[in-house]
C-alpha positions, -999 to +999 in steps of 0.1 A: -609+438-255-617+444-218-619+473-194-603+458-163-635+464-143-641+430-126-677+417-128-673+389-103-649+364-087-652+328-098-639+297-082-617+271-098-636+237-097-608+218-114-575+222-132-569+191-154-538+186-176-548+174-211-527+167-242-509+200-248-532+221-226-546+224-191-584+226-188-598+249-162-634+245-151-646+276-133-678+281-112-694+315-119-727+333-118-730+368-133-707+362-164-728+332-173-758+353-181-749+355-218-716+336-220-714+313-250-689+287-264-662+305-284-666+338-264-636+355-250-634+359-212-608+376-190-596+354-162-571+370-138-561+393-167-557+365-193-579+364-223-592+329-228-618+312-250-648+294-236-649+258-248-677+244-226-703+258-203-730+245-180-757+263-160-732+272-132-697+269-148-676+273-179-644+257-192-613+271-209-581+255-222-547+271-215-517+262-236-482+258-222-472+294-232-500+308-211-490+286-181-454+297-185-461+334-188-489+338-162-498+326-127-522+300-142-497+272-136-502+276-098-541+277-099-557+249-080-593+238-072-608+263-047-588+293-058-607+325-066-602+343-099-612+376-113-637+375-142-647+399-169-666+394-201-654+410-234-663+447-239-694+454-260-695+484-284-724+498-263-706+495-230-694+524-209-656+526-211-645+526-175-611+514-165-587+514-195-581+494-227-571+459-215-563+432-241-559+402-218-524+397-232-503+394-201-467+406-203-456+384-174-457+379-136-449+404-108-444+397-072-462+413-043-436+431-022-459+446+005-494+454+014-499+482+040-530+499+053-529+537+052-559+559+062-589+547+041-570+527+015-544+500+011-510+504-005-500+475-027-464+474-039-454+450-067-419+442-079-414+436-117-385+433-141-366+465-144-370+465-182-407+470-177-404+502-157-402+525-188-439+516-194-451+527-160-457+563-149-473+578-118-511+582-123-508+559-154-529+527-159-518+492-153-537+458-152-530+435-123-547+401-123-572+416-147-580+446-126-576+481-141-556+501-115-539+535-112-502+537-104-497+559-072-459+559-072-429+543-090-397+529-076-366+515-093-381+481-101-415+483-084-446+504-083-473+511-057-511+511-061-536+527-037-565+503-034-599+514-022-618+491+002-645+483-024-619+470-050-603+449-022-636+434-013-649+425-048-617+411-063-590+386-054-567+414-042-579+406-007-562+372-009-528+386-018-498+385+006-461+393+002-446+368-023-479+363-042-475+362-080-498+384-100-504+387-138-492+421-152-504+437-184-486+469-191-504+498-207-509+491-244-506+528-254-473+531-235-459+501-253-468+514-287-453+548-280-421+532-266-418+510-297-423+539-321-396+559-304-372+530-304-377+523-341-377+559-354-357+577-327-384+604-327-393+617-292 
């Protein structure tokens, strides 16, 4: 379980195909303070297991399903990624409940500066829109964000300068692919209503 509050951005050192998996080696600093083999770590919104670590990097192995369902298939050496260690029972619960189970990929439609913030609009499959509400939570590339407005098959986020500066959002442009995790509570409620017919 994660919060969607990014601890740092790491850098992909290498992305090597192995038998049945792709092995990503990632340079980091802060998250390595207590990171161990077998720990879970959130990389761009995807929960992965640490299989190796050194003094300045760690390695994860991504299966084909992960590469298909996320933007991991396009990650290359030099790319920046958002990193967050798993939530501790003693941690403050900022952000929202993030599982690291990505629903799929959205596409950046536009990024516009407005007053003191940036408006980021992302297009997603229309079938996902039932899980998104104004002022609701959503996870984009591992970042817990609040929905500002909702369209027919897109939603807009108001991004403060600090978030833009300390995450990979600053690297996005129209057409960029981002990992989307819809709000877990919304999905459970929608499933309950669909199965029981109870509003």
